[in-house]
Z-matrix of the N, CA and C atoms (Angstrom, degrees):
N
C 1 1.460
C 2 1.503 1 111.00
N 3 1.299 2 121.00 1 130.91
C 4 1.437 3 124.30 2 -174.43
C 5 1.548 4 110.51 3 -80.45
N 6 1.321 5 114.04 4 132.11
C 7 1.436 6 122.83 5 178.19
C 8 1.523 7 107.80 6 -88.09
N 9 1.302 8 117.59 7 89.69
C 10 1.460 9 122.25 8 -177.03
C 11 1.540 10 110.41 9 -60.95
N 12 1.275 11 120.65 10 -33.32
C 13 1.454 12 121.61 11 179.79
C 14 1.557 13 111.03 12 -64.02
N 15 1.270 14 119.65 13 -24.13
C 16 1.441 15 123.49 14 178.53
C 17 1.525 16 109.32 15 -74.53
N 18 1.374 17 118.85 16 -17.13
C 19 1.434 18 123.19 17 174.22
C 20 1.548 19 108.68 18 -91.12
N 21 1.303 20 115.19 19 -42.23
C 22 1.460 21 119.32 20 179.94
C 23 1.467 22 113.55 21 -65.52
N 24 1.339 23 118.13 22 -46.32
C 25 1.434 24 126.76 23 179.41
C 26 1.529 25 110.19 24 -87.45
N 27 1.286 26 115.72 25 96.28
C 28 1.470 27 121.73 26 -172.28
C 29 1.506 28 110.19 27 -65.51
N 30 1.407 29 117.62 28 128.94
C 31 1.433 30 121.31 29 -175.21
C 32 1.537 31 113.22 30 -88.15
N 33 1.268 32 116.50 31 169.50
C 34 1.470 33 126.34 32 164.84
C 35 1.549 34 104.30 33 -113.29
N 36 1.300 35 116.38 34 125.34
C 37 1.461 36 122.06 35 -177.70
C 38 1.556 37 107.45 36 -117.60
N 39 1.318 38 117.65 37 131.49
C 40 1.440 39 118.87 38 -175.83
C 41 1.516 40 111.30 39 -122.76
N 42 1.306 41 114.41 40 127.91
C 43 1.438 42 122.44 41 175.88
C 44 1.444 43 111.00 42 -113.84
N 45 1.334 44 118.05 43 -169.48
C 46 1.460 45 120.33 44 177.75
C 47 1.519 46 114.69 45 -70.86
N 48 1.355 47 115.05 46 -39.51
C 49 1.467 48 119.28 47 -176.12
C 50 1.515 49 113.49 48 -116.29
N 51 1.323 50 119.23 49 -12.82
C 52 1.464 51 120.97 50 -179.37
C 53 1.557 52 108.45 51 -129.36
N 54 1.303 53 110.67 52 156.40
C 55 1.472 54 120.42 53 173.09
C 56 1.484 55 106.06 54 -131.76
N 57 1.327 56 115.72 55 126.50
C 58 1.488 57 121.40 56 177.72
C 59 1.499 58 107.93 57 -103.23
N 60 1.314 59 115.82 58 126.72
C 61 1.466 60 121.84 59 -176.20
C 62 1.548 61 108.19 60 -129.22
N 63 1.285 62 118.56 61 155.69
C 64 1.456 63 117.71 62 178.94
C 65 1.537 64 111.21 63 -59.32
N 66 1.347 65 114.61 64 129.33
C 67 1.434 66 122.59 65 178.20
C 68 1.519 67 110.84 66 -65.14
N 69 1.298 68 116.45 67 132.63
C 70 1.448 69 121.12 68 177.22
C 71 1.499 70 111.53 69 -148.77
N 72 1.291 71 117.46 70 -173.64
C 73 1.515 72 122.43 71 -172.05
C 74 1.525 73 110.77 72 -66.38
N 75 1.295 74 118.87 73 -21.46
C 76 1.473 75 121.49 74 179.15
C 77 1.527 76 110.93 75 -68.08
N 78 1.300 77 117.28 76 -16.26
C 79 1.449 78 121.22 77 178.06
C 80 1.557 79 115.79 78 -97.43
N 81 1.320 80 114.50 79 -1.47
C 82 1.455 81 121.86 80 -172.19
C 83 1.566 82 110.20 81 -61.98
N 84 1.319 83 117.52 82 -49.85
C 85 1.438 84 118.78 83 -174.88
C 86 1.521 85 113.21 84 -57.46
N 87 1.395 86 116.13 85 -48.20
C 88 1.482 87 119.67 86 -179.29
C 89 1.551 88 110.83 87 -68.44
N 90 1.304 89 117.91 88 -36.49
C 91 1.498 90 118.70 89 175.75
C 92 1.529 91 110.52 90 -62.26
N 93 1.348 92 115.14 91 -46.45
C 94 1.462 93 119.15 92 178.99
C 95 1.492 94 111.98 93 -58.88
N 96 1.326 95 117.64 94 -49.80
C 97 1.491 96 119.37 95 -177.73
C 98 1.483 97 110.20 96 -63.68
N 99 1.320 98 120.99 97 -43.36
C 100 1.443 99 124.04 98 178.62
C 101 1.504 100 113.14 99 -66.29
N 102 1.308 101 116.89 100 -33.16
C 103 1.450 102 121.88 101 -179.23
C 104 1.530 103 113.30 102 -73.33
N 105 1.316 104 116.86 103 -7.75
C 106 1.479 105 118.56 104 177.39
C 107 1.509 106 110.87 105 -87.12
N 108 1.311 107 118.63 106 -8.25
C 109 1.453 108 122.77 107 176.30
C 110 1.517 109 110.61 108 -63.07
N 111 1.325 110 118.82 109 122.63
C 112 1.471 111 119.66 110 -179.60
C 113 1.530 112 114.73 111 -58.07
N 114 1.317 113 117.71 112 -30.95
C 115 1.423 114 119.22 113 177.29
C 116 1.517 115 113.33 114 -70.58
N 117 1.278 116 117.31 115 -36.55
C 118 1.466 117 122.98 116 175.00
C 119 1.535 118 110.15 117 -62.36
N 120 1.294 119 114.70 118 -45.46
C 121 1.531 120 118.06 119 -179.13
C 122 1.537 121 107.87 120 -66.14
N 123 1.286 122 117.80 121 -39.63
C 124 1.473 123 119.15 122 -179.79
C 125 1.515 124 111.13 123 -62.74
N 126 1.330 125 116.28 124 -50.47
C 127 1.438 126 121.97 125 -175.54
C 128 1.525 127 113.24 126 -61.74
N 129 1.357 128 115.44 127 -31.79
C 130 1.426 129 119.55 128 178.34
C 131 1.509 130 113.77 129 -95.30
N 132 1.306 131 116.90 130 0.07
C 133 1.469 132 122.29 131 178.33
C 134 1.519 133 112.08 132 63.08
N 135 1.312 134 115.50 133 36.83
C 136 1.498 135 121.09 134 -177.23
C 137 1.488 136 111.46 135 -92.70
N 138 1.357 137 117.64 136 104.09
C 139 1.426 138 119.17 137 178.17
C 140 1.533 139 111.29 138 -82.89
N 141 1.304 140 116.32 139 -32.35
C 142 1.453 141 119.73 140 -176.87
C 143 1.547 142 112.26 141 -71.36
N 144 1.282 143 114.44 142 138.83
C 145 1.474 144 121.80 143 176.63
C 146 1.534 145 106.54 144 -92.21
N 147 1.330 146 115.09 145 118.28
C 148 1.421 147 121.77 146 -176.73
C 149 1.555 148 108.96 147 -91.95
N 150 1.344 149 116.31 148 135.83
C 151 1.470 150 123.25 149 172.34
C 152 1.508 151 108.64 150 -79.11
N 153 1.307 152 116.66 151 164.62
C 154 1.442 153 120.13 152 174.09
C 155 1.545 154 108.98 153 -60.52
N 156 1.297 155 116.00 154 -40.05
C 157 1.464 156 121.96 155 179.63
C 158 1.523 157 111.92 156 -58.91
N 159 1.351 158 116.82 157 -41.52
C 160 1.454 159 122.49 158 175.90
C 161 1.504 160 111.36 159 -57.85
N 162 1.338 161 116.62 160 -49.61
C 163 1.468 162 122.35 161 -179.84
C 164 1.488 163 112.42 162 -64.37
N 165 1.315 164 115.44 163 -43.25
C 166 1.508 165 121.15 164 179.46
C 167 1.491 166 109.63 165 -61.94
N 168 1.329 167 120.44 166 -46.41
C 169 1.452 168 123.68 167 -179.41
C 170 1.501 169 110.34 168 -62.76
N 171 1.355 170 117.55 169 -42.32
C 172 1.444 171 122.01 170 178.68
C 173 1.492 172 110.62 171 -63.29
N 174 1.305 173 119.31 172 -48.63
C 175 1.429 174 122.04 173 -178.68
C 176 1.520 175 112.89 174 -64.15
N 177 1.318 176 117.51 175 -38.58
C 178 1.465 177 123.39 176 179.63
C 179 1.534 178 113.50 177 -63.84
N 180 1.325 179 117.00 178 -20.66
C 181 1.462 180 118.57 179 -174.24
C 182 1.512 181 113.55 180 -107.10
N 183 1.315 182 120.27 181 4.43
C 184 1.446 183 122.84 182 -173.97
C 185 1.542 184 112.72 183 -70.20
N 186 1.282 185 118.20 184 -36.86
C 187 1.479 186 118.09 185 -178.01
C 188 1.506 187 114.11 186 -68.56
N 189 1.345 188 117.88 187 -22.90
C 190 1.454 189 121.22 188 -176.60
C 191 1.564 190 111.54 189 -87.64
N 192 1.321 191 117.92 190 -4.33
C 193 1.423 192 119.22 191 177.85
C 194 1.486 193 113.35 192 -75.63
N 195 1.348 194 117.65 193 135.41
C 196 1.465 195 121.21 194 -174.08
C 197 1.469 196 113.89 195 -105.48
N 198 1.305 197 117.29 196 -1.41
C 199 1.476 198 121.97 197 -177.08
C 200 1.525 199 114.73 198 -122.89
N 201 1.348 200 113.47 199 17.03
C 202 1.500 201 120.05 200 -179.20
C 203 1.511 202 110.24 201 -156.27
N 204 1.311 203 117.02 202 163.00
C 205 1.424 204 124.70 203 173.42
C 206 1.523 205 110.06 204 -127.29
N 207 1.331 206 117.27 205 110.99
C 208 1.404 207 122.54 206 179.94
C 209 1.548 208 109.27 207 -107.23
N 210 1.326 209 115.77 208 123.87
C 211 1.435 210 121.37 209 -174.97
C 212 1.496 211 110.73 210 -126.93
N 213 1.337 212 117.20 211 138.11
C 214 1.466 213 121.36 212 171.13
C 215 1.487 214 107.99 213 -83.60
N 216 1.331 215 115.74 214 138.15
C 217 1.487 216 124.98 215 175.02
C 218 1.412 217 108.30 216 -93.02
N 219 1.350 218 118.33 217 112.34
C 220 1.468 219 123.58 218 178.49
C 221 1.539 220 110.21 219 -111.77
N 222 1.304 221 117.27 220 143.54
C 223 1.477 222 120.10 221 172.12
C 224 1.532 223 106.04 222 -71.67
N 225 1.340 224 115.57 223 128.09
C 226 1.459 225 118.30 224 -175.95
C 227 1.470 226 116.06 225 -62.88
N 228 1.334 227 119.17 226 -33.99
C 229 1.468 228 122.89 227 -173.77
C 230 1.543 229 112.32 228 -67.56
N 231 1.376 230 114.91 229 -35.84
C 232 1.532 231 116.33 230 -176.20
C 233 1.484 232 114.89 231 -136.61
N 234 1.342 233 119.84 232 3.69
C 235 1.496 234 122.19 233 179.50
C 236 1.492 235 113.58 234 76.36
N 237 1.272 236 120.36 235 10.82
C 238 1.485 237 118.27 236 -179.29
C 239 1.497 238 110.67 237 -65.70
N 240 1.303 239 118.77 238 133.83
C 241 1.451 240 121.72 239 179.52
C 242 1.521 241 108.73 240 -74.56
N 243 1.346 242 114.38 241 126.46
C 244 1.476 243 122.73 242 -179.48
C 245 1.460 244 112.05 243 -102.66
N 246 1.363 245 117.56 244 -24.25
C 247 1.438 246 123.84 245 -177.55
C 248 1.451 247 114.08 246 157.56
N 249 1.353 248 117.28 247 -155.75
C 250 1.441 249 120.16 248 176.22
C 251 1.506 250 112.27 249 -138.26
N 252 1.296 251 114.96 250 159.74
C 253 1.486 252 120.88 251 -179.19
C 254 1.549 253 103.72 252 -138.79
N 255 1.367 254 111.63 253 142.04
C 256 1.498 255 118.00 254 -169.00
C 257 1.538 256 108.48 255 -138.54
N 258 1.322 257 112.89 256 134.31
C 259 1.514 258 119.47 257 159.59
C 260 1.488 259 104.38 258 -106.11
N 261 1.349 260 118.01 259 128.00
C 262 1.454 261 122.90 260 -177.00
C 263 1.495 262 112.68 261 -137.55
N 264 1.272 263 116.09 262 179.40
C 265 1.448 264 125.73 263 177.84
C 266 1.611 265 111.04 264 51.71
N 267 1.310 266 115.81 265 54.98
C 268 1.444 267 121.59 266 178.75
C 269 1.553 268 109.12 267 -53.70
N 270 1.329 269 115.81 268 123.93
C 271 1.472 270 122.13 269 169.50
C 272 1.517 271 108.83 270 -118.10
N 273 1.288 272 115.39 271 96.42
C 274 1.460 273 121.85 272 -175.69
C 275 1.526 274 112.25 273 -61.93
N 276 1.352 275 114.30 274 -43.75
C 277 1.478 276 120.28 275 -177.37
C 278 1.547 277 111.48 276 -60.94
N 279 1.285 278 117.18 277 -37.01
C 280 1.484 279 123.22 278 -176.53
C 281 1.558 280 112.19 279 -102.13
N 282 1.310 281 115.88 280 3.81
C 283 1.456 282 118.77 281 178.92
C 284 1.515 283 113.53 282 53.14
N 285 1.307 284 116.31 283 46.72
C 286 1.486 285 117.09 284 -174.57
C 287 1.560 286 110.11 285 -138.93
N 288 1.331 287 116.16 286 162.39
C 289 1.427 288 123.72 287 173.32
C 290 1.483 289 108.61 288 -152.04
N 291 1.299 290 116.11 289 155.51
C 292 1.452 291 123.86 290 174.32
C 293 1.524 292 107.45 291 -81.84
N 294 1.310 293 115.56 292 168.35
C 295 1.495 294 124.18 293 -178.48
C 296 1.457 295 110.55 294 -142.72
N 297 1.339 296 117.73 295 142.98
C 298 1.451 297 121.50 296 167.20
C 299 1.570 298 109.58 297 -151.84
N 300 1.285 299 116.21 298 154.88
C 301 1.404 300 122.04 299 174.87
C 302 1.517 301 108.19 300 -141.30
N 303 1.302 302 115.30 301 141.52
C 304 1.509 303 119.64 302 176.59
C 305 1.508 304 105.08 303 -138.98
N 306 1.309 305 114.07 304 115.80
C 307 1.456 306 118.90 305 174.82
C 308 1.557 307 107.15 306 -98.28
N 309 1.345 308 116.01 307 131.74
C 310 1.393 309 118.97 308 -178.49
C 311 1.524 310 110.49 309 -110.09
N 312 1.308 311 116.85 310 4.14
C 313 1.492 312 123.20 311 175.46
C 314 1.517 313 109.37 312 -154.42
N 315 1.292 314 115.54 313 154.58
C 316 1.505 315 123.39 314 174.32
C 317 1.493 316 113.36 315 57.16
N 318 1.277 317 117.98 316 37.37
C 319 1.502 318 122.15 317 177.61
C 320 1.549 319 106.99 318 -66.45
N 321 1.346 320 112.50 319 147.40
C 322 1.475 321 119.71 320 177.24
C 323 1.553 322 114.87 321 79.88
N 324 1.280 323 117.74 322 11.11
C 325 1.471 324 122.28 323 -178.30
C 326 1.540 325 111.87 324 -104.24
N 327 1.291 326 119.93 325 -0.88
C 328 1.466 327 122.48 326 179.88
C 329 1.513 328 112.96 327 93.51
N 330 1.281 329 120.22 328 -2.33
C 331 1.424 330 122.95 329 -179.81
C 332 1.491 331 110.81 330 -65.45
N 333 1.332 332 117.21 331 -42.25
C 334 1.463 333 123.84 332 -178.93
C 335 1.532 334 110.03 333 -60.29
N 336 1.348 335 116.22 334 -48.23
C 337 1.459 336 122.24 335 -178.62
C 338 1.503 337 110.65 336 -57.50
N 339 1.289 338 117.78 337 -44.03
C 340 1.493 339 121.28 338 178.27
C 341 1.498 340 111.10 339 -63.40
N 342 1.371 341 117.01 340 -44.86
C 343 1.447 342 120.41 341 179.14
C 344 1.530 343 111.84 342 -62.09
N 345 1.316 344 117.34 343 -40.62
C 346 1.456 345 122.28 344 177.31
C 347 1.521 346 111.66 345 -58.69
N 348 1.322 347 114.04 346 -46.56
C 349 1.492 348 119.20 347 -179.58
C 350 1.525 349 114.22 348 -64.36
N 351 1.351 350 114.25 349 -38.69
C 352 1.483 351 119.06 350 175.71
C 353 1.517 352 111.95 351 -64.39
N 354 1.331 353 118.52 352 -41.75
C 355 1.408 354 123.08 353 -179.81
C 356 1.547 355 110.58 354 -68.36
N 357 1.326 356 117.37 355 -43.57
C 358 1.476 357 117.71 356 177.75
C 359 1.465 358 112.62 357 -62.11
N 360 1.355 359 119.17 358 -39.88
C 361 1.462 360 121.95 359 175.60
C 362 1.509 361 109.72 360 -59.48
N 363 1.309 362 118.64 361 -45.84
C 364 1.426 363 119.96 362 178.27
C 365 1.533 364 112.84 363 -63.95
N 366 1.289 365 116.22 364 -42.49
C 367 1.511 366 121.71 365 -179.39
C 368 1.542 367 110.63 366 -60.97
N 369 1.342 368 117.35 367 -43.12
C 370 1.459 369 118.93 368 -175.49
C 371 1.517 370 110.75 369 -86.71
N 372 1.308 371 120.97 370 -43.68
C 373 1.444 372 123.89 371 -172.91
C 374 1.548 373 115.09 372 -82.27
N 375 1.370 374 115.87 373 -34.75
C 376 1.450 375 120.53 374 -175.32
C 377 1.513 376 113.14 375 -102.37
N 378 1.358 377 115.14 376 -53.35
C 379 1.444 378 117.37 377 176.58
C 380 1.485 379 113.34 378 -69.10
N 381 1.319 380 117.40 379 -32.90
C 382 1.443 381 123.03 380 178.54
C 383 1.536 382 113.61 381 89.49
N 384 1.294 383 116.92 382 25.95
C 385 1.421 384 119.77 383 -178.38
C 386 1.570 385 111.49 384 -72.68
N 387 1.315 386 115.31 385 155.41
C 388 1.453 387 122.80 386 175.36
C 389 1.562 388 108.73 387 -97.01
N 390 1.370 389 114.48 388 -33.55
C 391 1.480 390 117.57 389 -171.40
C 392 1.568 391 110.23 390 -140.31
N 393 1.287 392 116.23 391 140.60
C 394 1.461 393 124.37 392 169.88
C 395 1.554 394 107.87 393 -128.33
N 396 1.372 395 113.21 394 130.96
C 397 1.489 396 115.55 395 -175.12
C 398 1.517 397 108.56 396 -129.31
N 399 1.355 398 112.90 397 163.10
C 400 1.436 399 120.42 398 -179.31
C 401 1.547 400 109.06 399 -154.99
N 402 1.313 401 111.95 400 168.44
C 403 1.481 402 121.10 401 169.86
C 404 1.517 403 107.89 402 -127.53
N 405 1.311 404 117.71 403 143.26
C 406 1.476 405 124.12 404 -178.11
C 407 1.549 406 106.23 405 -143.00
N 408 1.304 407 115.96 406 137.22
C 409 1.474 408 121.09 407 178.69
C 410 1.530 409 111.20 408 -73.11
N 411 1.331 410 113.17 409 145.08
C 412 1.459 411 121.27 410 -174.44
C 413 1.532 412 112.21 411 -62.57
N 414 1.352 413 118.88 412 -19.30
C 415 1.479 414 120.71 413 -178.12
C 416 1.562 415 109.57 414 -92.69
N 417 1.341 416 119.50 415 21.88
C 418 1.453 417 121.71 416 178.91
C 419 1.505 418 110.41 417 -124.30
N 420 1.372 419 115.84 418 68.30
C 421 1.463 420 119.75 419 -175.65
C 422 1.518 421 113.66 420 -64.10
N 423 1.348 422 119.41 421 -28.33
C 424 1.457 423 121.42 422 179.45
C 425 1.565 424 109.52 423 -66.64
N 426 1.322 425 117.76 424 -42.15
C 427 1.437 426 121.49 425 179.04
C 428 1.538 427 111.85 426 -67.57
N 429 1.372 428 112.84 427 -41.00
C 430 1.483 429 117.58 428 179.43
C 431 1.527 430 109.97 429 -60.67
N 432 1.358 431 115.72 430 -45.90
C 433 1.461 432 120.41 431 177.72
C 434 1.550 433 113.17 432 -56.38
N 435 1.346 434 114.98 433 -43.81
C 436 1.421 435 123.29 434 -179.29
C 437 1.561 436 111.57 435 -62.42
N 438 1.356 437 112.48 436 -45.06
C 439 1.468 438 118.23 437 179.21
C 440 1.540 439 110.46 438 -64.37
N 441 1.311 440 117.38 439 -42.34
C 442 1.405 441 120.36 440 179.76
C 443 1.601 442 110.52 441 -64.48
N 444 1.290 443 115.39 442 -40.75
C 445 1.472 444 120.69 443 177.72
C 446 1.518 445 112.32 444 -62.14
N 447 1.387 446 115.96 445 -30.80
C 448 1.444 447 119.73 446 179.59
C 449 1.496 448 115.33 447 -86.82
N 450 1.363 449 115.96 448 -2.12
C 451 1.440 450 119.53 449 175.86
C 452 1.518 451 117.20 450 109.45
N 453 1.327 452 117.30 451 1.81
C 454 1.435 453 121.81 452 176.24
C 455 1.557 454 109.83 453 -70.62
N 456 1.272 455 118.80 454 149.09
C 457 1.450 456 122.53 455 -179.91
C 458 1.503 457 106.85 456 -124.48
N 459 1.371 458 118.34 457 138.10
C 460 1.445 459 118.85 458 177.93
C 461 1.548 460 105.86 459 -73.93
N 462 1.314 461 113.65 460 132.02
C 463 1.441 462 118.73 461 -175.63
C 464 1.592 463 112.18 462 -118.79
N 465 1.297 464 115.74 463 -12.46
C 466 1.450 465 120.43 464 -179.68
C 467 1.487 466 114.22 465 173.33
N 468 1.305 467 116.49 466 -174.14
C 469 1.416 468 121.76 467 -175.03
C 470 1.513 469 110.49 468 -148.07
N 471 1.382 470 114.46 469 131.69
C 472 1.431 471 119.31 470 171.44
C 473 1.540 472 107.34 471 -95.95
N 474 1.358 473 116.45 472 111.52
C 475 1.456 474 119.55 473 -175.37
C 476 1.503 475 110.91 474 -74.44
N 477 1.354 476 114.52 475 140.02
C 478 1.449 477 121.94 476 176.64
C 479 1.581 478 112.79 477 50.26
N 480 1.306 479 114.44 478 48.01
C 481 1.451 480 122.35 479 -177.09
C 482 1.515 481 114.83 480 -80.51
N 483 1.347 482 115.73 481 -25.12
C 484 1.459 483 122.75 482 -178.18
C 485 1.535 484 110.32 483 -135.58
N 486 1.342 485 113.01 484 133.10
C 487 1.440 486 119.45 485 173.23
C 488 1.509 487 108.22 486 -105.13
N 489 1.320 488 115.09 487 117.22
C 490 1.478 489 119.98 488 -176.04
C 491 1.475 490 108.43 489 -133.54
N 492 1.334 491 118.24 490 125.79
C 493 1.444 492 125.00 491 -176.34
C 494 1.498 493 114.81 492 46.42
N 495 1.370 494 111.98 493 44.06
C 496 1.508 495 119.26 494 175.49
C 497 1.526 496 113.57 495 80.51
N 498 1.316 497 116.09 496 0.17
C 499 1.533 498 114.30 497 179.79
C 500 1.529 499 107.98 498 -119.68
N 501 1.323 500 113.99 499 150.81
C 502 1.500 501 120.69 500 178.96
C 503 1.550 502 107.79 501 -90.17
N 504 1.299 503 113.64 502 146.22
C 505 1.455 504 120.96 503 -179.77
C 506 1.530 505 109.45 504 -136.61
N 507 1.340 506 116.56 505 142.29
C 508 1.483 507 121.43 506 174.52
C 509 1.499 508 112.47 507 -82.05
N 510 1.311 509 115.60 508 153.11
C 511 1.443 510 124.80 509 169.25
C 512 1.488 511 109.30 510 -107.81
N 513 1.325 512 115.09 511 123.73
C 514 1.414 513 121.94 512 177.67
C 515 1.528 514 109.35 513 -83.33
N 516 1.320 515 117.81 514 132.45
C 517 1.466 516 123.87 515 177.06
C 518 1.537 517 107.16 516 -95.51
N 519 1.328 518 116.01 517 125.33
C 520 1.445 519 119.64 518 -179.84
C 521 1.516 520 109.83 519 -131.90
N 522 1.327 521 115.50 520 148.90
C 523 1.499 522 120.47 521 -179.65
C 524 1.531 523 110.79 522 -139.65
N 525 1.296 524 114.58 523 152.52
C 526 1.488 525 121.51 524 172.68
C 527 1.528 526 106.95 525 -128.49
N 528 1.319 527 114.96 526 134.83
C 529 1.506 528 119.75 527 -178.96
C 530 1.555 529 106.96 528 -112.80
N 531 1.315 530 112.64 529 149.21
C 532 1.495 531 119.58 530 176.68
C 533 1.522 532 107.02 531 -59.51
N 534 1.323 533 121.19 532 -32.75
C 535 1.440 534 124.66 533 -176.95
C 536 1.539 535 110.37 534 -78.07
N 537 1.291 536 120.37 535 -5.58
C 538 1.483 537 121.99 536 175.40
C 539 1.533 538 113.95 537 -75.01
N 540 1.315 539 114.60 538 -1.84
C 541 1.556 540 116.88 539 179.43
C 542 1.499 541 111.57 540 57.95
N 543 1.322 542 114.93 541 49.36
C 544 1.507 543 119.58 542 178.06
C 545 1.484 544 109.26 543 -75.66
């Protein structure tokens, strides 16, 4: 049974190197600045250019959402914002949620993998989910390796799901189940 209060009441999750805290307006400036990085926009498949006001409005409304958990990823040693991680699209009947992570700083240093593991533990052990799923573009091998390391399994592929710089790219569909012993 899904613990809906664990979605409504946003947690703080603490690991060895990262701290995940409820995303709010205080994170908007760093998210905005990091989101301007062309590599970040490519890896997330974001064609739209967001204004600071867009990001500020988004960050300011995360705590009031009742069907998702939006957390800022902070480096534990100094509180530097590294990005955000999200459980979204709560499906109570099927005990599942979607997942995404976007690091805007310090990519490739293992922070994302630790954040993913913390969120999966929360999703399965506290929220009580059976399934967490995601999509990742085929040109992001670092993210794919991290997802596999954390227990996600490739389940399928959406062909030509993203057009980037005139080329089509597939989106890999991945899922993790509570019964996978992650």
